N, C-alpha and C positions, 0 to 999 in steps of 0.2 A: 477467472473465478468472478463469481458474483459472490456477495454476501446473504446470508442464509436468512431468508425474509423474518423469522422469528427472533433470529438474532438482532436484528435491525429493529426490529420494532421494539425489543426490552432495551437496548442500548440506547435509542432515541425517542423514546416516546416521553411528550411533556408532565411529567410528573413534579409535583411538589418536592417529593423527598428519594434522593438517586442511587440507594443502597444497591453495592454490585453493579453499578454502572461506570465505573474508572476505565474503561477501555478507549483506546486511541485508534482510530480506522484510517489507515492512507489508502485511497484509492488514487489508482496512477497507469497513465499511458502513457509508453516510451515506442518513440518513432525512429528506430536505427539507418533511417535513409534509405539508401538504395542497398541494402543487405536481404541474404535469403531468409534471415527470421522477420524482416520488419517489425511488427508491430508486438509489443509484451503489454498487454494489462491483464489489470488483478486488482487486489487488496491486501493492505497488509494489517495485520495486529502487534501491537507491541507491548503489551501485557506480560507476554512472557520472554521480549528480547533481551532484554537488561541494558537496551539502549532505546535512545529516543527513535521513533517513526522514521524520521530523514536516514538517521544514521544505520538502522535494519535496512530498509530499501535497499543503499549502496551493497549492504553487507548480504544479504539474501535473493535481490532479484538482476544487480549486475556486480556479481563478484568477479569477472572478468572485464572491468570496463577496457575498454579499449580507445587510446587517447587519439587515434587516426580517425576514428568514427565520430561522426557530427552524430550527437542524440539529442533530441526536442524530447522533454520530459512535464508531461502534465501532471500534477496531484492537487 
């Protein structure tokens, strides 16, 4: 998934006052190595998750983490 261009411009525009710009976006790329589903990519907003973006990532994007698989995570 990609961030909507309007949302990106609103959140990251360089302005003196940033009213309403309080979201955290975590962009990620996960390589699961030699697995069927291979790559996982996207972004996550933490405004409504109730947890930090990194914690929300594991809860929402990798809920069935397999310790036997080697993951390469870039964010």
